C-alpha positions as CSV (number, residue, x, y, z in Angstrom):
1,M,47.7,97.0,82.0
2,K,50.7,98.1,80.3
3,T,49.5,101.7,80.3
4,F,49.1,101.7,84.0
5,Q,52.5,100.4,84.7
6,F,53.9,103.2,82.4
7,L,51.9,105.9,84.3
8,H,52.7,104.3,87.8
9,T,56.5,104.4,86.8
10,N,56.4,108.0,85.5
11,T,54.7,109.0,88.6
12,K,57.3,107.1,90.8
13,Q,60.2,109.0,89.0
14,L,58.5,112.4,89.2
15,F,58.1,111.7,93.0
16,Y,61.8,111.1,93.5
17,V,62.8,114.1,91.2
18,F,60.6,116.4,93.5
19,I,62.1,114.9,96.7
20,A,65.6,115.5,95.3
21,A,64.9,119.0,94.1
22,F,63.4,119.6,97.6
23,L,66.3,118.2,99.5
24,F,68.8,120.2,97.5
25,T,66.6,123.4,97.9
26,L,66.6,122.8,101.7
27,S,70.4,122.2,101.8
28,A,71.0,125.4,100.0
29,C,68.8,127.3,102.4
30,N,70.5,125.7,105.4
31,Q,74.1,126.6,103.8
32,D,72.9,130.4,103.6
33,E,71.9,130.4,107.3
34,A,74.9,128.2,108.6
35,P,77.8,128.0,106.1
36,D,80.1,125.3,106.4
37,F,83.7,125.5,107.3
38,S,85.8,127.3,104.6
39,S,89.3,128.7,103.7
40,E,87.7,132.0,104.5
41,D,87.7,131.2,108.2
42,T,91.4,129.9,108.2
43,E,92.5,133.1,106.4
44,D,90.5,135.3,108.9
45,A,92.1,133.4,111.7
46,S,95.8,134.5,110.3
47,L,94.8,138.0,109.5
48,D,93.6,138.8,112.9
49,A,96.1,137.1,114.8
50,I,99.1,138.9,112.7
51,E,97.6,142.4,113.0
52,D,96.8,141.9,116.7
53,S,100.1,140.8,117.5
54,Y,101.8,143.8,115.8
55,F,99.6,146.3,117.6
56,D,99.8,144.6,121.0
57,D,103.8,144.5,120.4
58,A,103.9,148.2,120.1
59,D,101.8,148.5,123.6
60,D,104.5,146.1,125.1
61,L,107.3,148.1,123.9
62,V,106.0,151.5,125.2
63,G,105.5,149.7,128.8
64,E,109.0,148.4,128.5
65,A,110.6,151.5,127.5
66,F,108.8,153.5,130.3
67,T,110.2,150.9,132.8
68,G,113.7,151.5,131.6
69,I,113.6,155.2,131.9
70,E,111.9,155.5,135.5
71,G,113.8,158.0,137.5
72,A,115.5,159.3,134.5
73,S,114.9,162.2,132.3
74,N,116.7,161.0,128.8
75,G,118.2,158.2,127.1
76,K,118.4,155.4,129.2
77,K,117.8,151.9,127.7
78,A,115.2,149.4,128.8
79,T,116.2,146.0,129.4
80,D,113.8,144.2,127.0
81,E,115.8,142.8,124.1
82,R,113.3,144.2,121.5
83,L,114.5,147.7,122.4
84,S,118.2,146.7,122.2
85,C,118.9,148.8,118.9
86,A,116.3,151.5,119.6
87,T,117.2,155.0,120.6
88,I,114.9,156.1,123.5
89,T,114.5,159.6,124.7
90,Y,112.4,161.2,127.1
91,E,111.6,164.8,127.7
92,G,109.3,165.7,130.8
93,N,109.2,165.9,134.6
94,G,107.9,162.4,135.3
95,T,104.2,163.8,135.9
96,S,104.0,164.6,132.1
97,G,106.1,164.4,129.1
98,T,106.9,162.6,125.8
99,L,108.8,159.3,125.4
100,R,110.2,158.6,121.9
101,I,111.2,155.3,120.7
102,D,113.1,155.5,117.5
103,F,114.1,152.6,115.4
104,G,115.7,154.5,112.6
105,D,116.1,153.1,109.0
106,G,116.1,149.5,110.4
107,C,116.5,147.8,114.0
108,T,116.6,144.1,114.0
109,D,115.9,142.5,117.5
110,P,117.1,139.2,118.6
111,R,113.9,137.5,117.5
112,G,114.6,138.6,114.1
113,N,111.8,141.1,113.7
114,V,112.8,144.4,111.9
115,R,111.4,147.8,112.8
116,T,111.7,151.2,111.3
117,G,110.3,154.7,112.2
118,A,109.2,155.7,115.5
119,I,106.6,155.1,118.3
120,V,105.7,158.5,120.0
121,V,104.0,158.5,123.5
122,T,102.8,161.5,125.5
123,H,101.7,161.0,129.0
124,S,99.5,163.3,131.7
125,G,100.1,162.1,135.2
126,A,103.0,159.7,136.3
127,W,103.1,157.0,133.8
128,N,102.7,154.3,136.4
129,I,100.2,155.9,138.7
130,A,96.4,154.7,138.5
131,G,94.4,157.3,136.6
132,S,97.1,158.6,134.5
133,S,96.9,158.1,130.6
134,W,99.1,157.8,127.7
135,S,98.5,158.6,124.0
136,I,100.3,156.3,121.6
137,S,101.0,157.4,117.8
138,F,103.4,156.1,115.2
139,E,105.8,158.0,112.9
140,D,106.3,155.9,109.6
141,Y,106.5,152.8,111.8
142,T,106.8,149.5,110.3
143,I,107.4,146.0,111.7
144,N,108.5,143.4,109.2
145,Q,107.3,145.5,106.3
146,F,103.8,146.0,108.0
147,Q,103.0,149.7,108.4
148,I,101.2,150.5,111.6
149,E,98.8,153.4,112.2
150,G,96.2,154.9,114.7
151,N,96.0,156.2,118.0
152,R,96.0,154.3,121.1
153,T,94.9,155.8,124.4
154,V,96.1,153.7,127.5
155,T,94.8,154.4,130.8
156,V,96.3,153.1,134.0
157,V,93.8,151.1,136.2
158,S,96.5,149.8,138.6
159,Y,100.2,149.4,138.9
160,T,102.6,147.5,141.1
161,E,105.9,145.9,140.3
162,E,104.3,142.5,140.0
163,L,101.3,143.5,138.1
164,S,99.9,146.2,136.0
165,V,96.5,146.7,134.7
166,F,95.6,149.2,131.7
167,D,92.7,150.0,129.6
168,V,93.4,150.2,125.9
169,V,91.5,152.1,123.3
170,L,92.5,152.1,119.6
171,T,91.0,154.5,117.1
172,G,91.8,154.8,113.4
173,G,93.9,151.9,113.4
174,R,95.4,150.7,110.0
175,V,97.7,148.1,108.8
176,T,99.1,148.3,105.5
177,W,100.3,144.8,104.4
178,P,103.5,144.5,102.2
179,D,101.3,143.9,99.2
180,G,99.8,147.2,99.7
181,R,96.4,146.2,101.0
182,V,95.1,147.9,104.0
183,A,93.2,146.5,107.2
184,T,91.4,148.7,109.6
185,R,90.8,148.1,113.4
186,E,89.3,149.5,116.4
187,V,89.9,148.1,119.8
188,N,88.5,148.3,123.5
189,R,90.3,146.2,125.7
190,R,91.9,145.7,129.2
191,R,95.5,144.4,129.4
192,E,97.2,142.8,132.5
193,H,101.1,142.8,132.7
194,E,102.5,140.1,134.8
195,R,106.4,140.8,135.4
196,N,109.0,138.2,136.8
197,G,111.7,138.6,139.2
198,N,114.0,140.4,137.0
199,N,111.1,143.1,136.1
200,L,110.6,141.8,132.6
201,L,107.2,141.3,131.2
202,D,106.6,137.6,131.8
203,R,102.6,137.2,130.9
204,L,100.5,139.5,129.1
205,I,96.5,138.7,129.6
206,I,94.0,140.6,127.5
207,Y,90.3,140.7,127.2
208,G,87.7,142.9,125.5
209,S,86.6,143.6,121.9
210,A,87.6,144.6,118.3
211,Q,86.1,145.5,115.0
212,G,87.2,146.6,111.6
213,T,87.9,145.1,108.2
214,F,90.5,142.4,107.2
215,R,92.9,143.3,104.0
216,N,90.7,141.1,102.0
217,G,87.8,143.5,102.7
218,R,85.6,141.6,105.0
219,G,84.3,143.3,107.9
220,Y,84.5,141.7,111.3
221,S,83.7,141.9,115.1
222,I,85.7,140.1,117.6
223,E,84.8,139.3,121.3
224,I,87.3,137.8,123.7
225,L,85.2,135.0,125.6
226,E,88.1,133.7,127.8
227,P,91.2,135.9,128.2
228,L,94.0,135.7,125.8
229,V,97.4,135.0,127.4
230,Y,100.7,135.7,126.0
231,T,104.1,134.4,127.7
232,R,107.5,135.5,127.3
233,T,109.0,132.1,127.1
234,C,106.7,131.1,124.3
235,A,107.5,134.3,122.5
236,A,111.0,133.5,122.7
237,E,110.5,130.2,120.8
238,G,108.7,132.2,118.1
239,V,105.1,131.9,119.3
240,F,103.2,135.1,118.2
241,I,99.8,134.3,119.1
242,P,98.3,133.5,122.6
243,V,99.0,130.2,124.2
244,S,95.5,129.9,125.7
245,G,91.9,132.0,125.6
246,V,89.0,132.1,123.1
247,K,87.9,134.6,120.6
248,F,84.5,134.8,119.0
249,V,84.7,136.3,115.4
250,T,81.5,137.2,113.1
251,H,81.9,138.5,109.6
252,G,78.6,138.6,107.5
253,V,76.7,135.4,108.2
254,R,79.8,133.6,109.3
255,E,80.6,132.9,112.9
256,L,84.1,131.5,114.1
257,T,85.2,130.5,117.4
258,I,89.0,130.5,117.9
259,D,90.6,128.4,120.7
260,Y,94.3,129.1,121.5
261,G,94.6,126.1,123.7
262,D,95.9,125.0,127.0
263,G,99.1,126.7,127.5
264,T,101.2,124.8,125.1
265,C,104.0,126.8,123.2
266,D,102.6,126.7,119.5
267,N,100.9,128.7,116.9
268,F,98.0,126.2,116.6
269,V,94.6,127.1,117.1
270,T,91.1,125.2,117.2
271,L,88.6,126.9,114.7
272,T,85.0,126.1,115.1
273,N,82.3,127.2,112.9
274,K,78.5,127.8,113.6
275,N,77.7,124.4,112.3
276,G,79.9,122.7,115.1
277,R,82.6,121.6,112.5
278,S,86.0,122.1,114.0
279,V,89.6,122.0,112.6
280,R,93.1,122.3,114.0
281,Y,95.0,125.0,112.2
282,E,98.5,126.5,112.2
283,V,98.7,130.0,112.1
284,K,101.4,131.6,110.1
285,K,102.9,134.9,109.2
């Protein structure tokens, strides 16, 4: 009788050990297929937001500079405050030419951003006529010690004083961070510029895709699921990310949805991973 109880007890123990091992293995497999939310996700959200904002900023500056020199051949300053200390020159006849935005050895705008170097633009066709295109390049250009490189081709889809629409393709994009690490970026997007009564950029709406590698070496692919919206009023308050819109980011086996909110002026996003777990996160430079 005692022998039977001993064997019965050992059998039960082995059974529970087997079940525990099975559940552990199953859990490990599930984690490989759908990893839980991690610090990598928050880091990727920050890296993408910072790099995106600096490339988009360059596009905005070009558009504002063109607006400022319309009808002039050289030297007229645009009204955008970010260009207040830049030297802007234009050589051309209006239907083709070269625009140069030179920040010299250091130019600080009213928002505290410091730029150096130059952004150079050549255009074929009047810069604000549908079908014309611009080619944007960078000469030792930095913003807040981030060096920006690459070639951006901008094609004018439509243009009015209230709303202008552009297709943007970035090739060979590189961002060298202050710590020396390098990120790469390729972009294919559409941008809509809405202007206010003072002819200043009021809202920027972006949709499309991007891919590349973050400075931590992780490759990524991004699809904009709901248009990203930036506003002038929020930017003036220090908000450097979209105030609304949704991105879908994949890197390796990980998937991340970034929701920028309902239009509130802040740098908070809601991150959701493929397991459905969400967290509210403040993006910081």
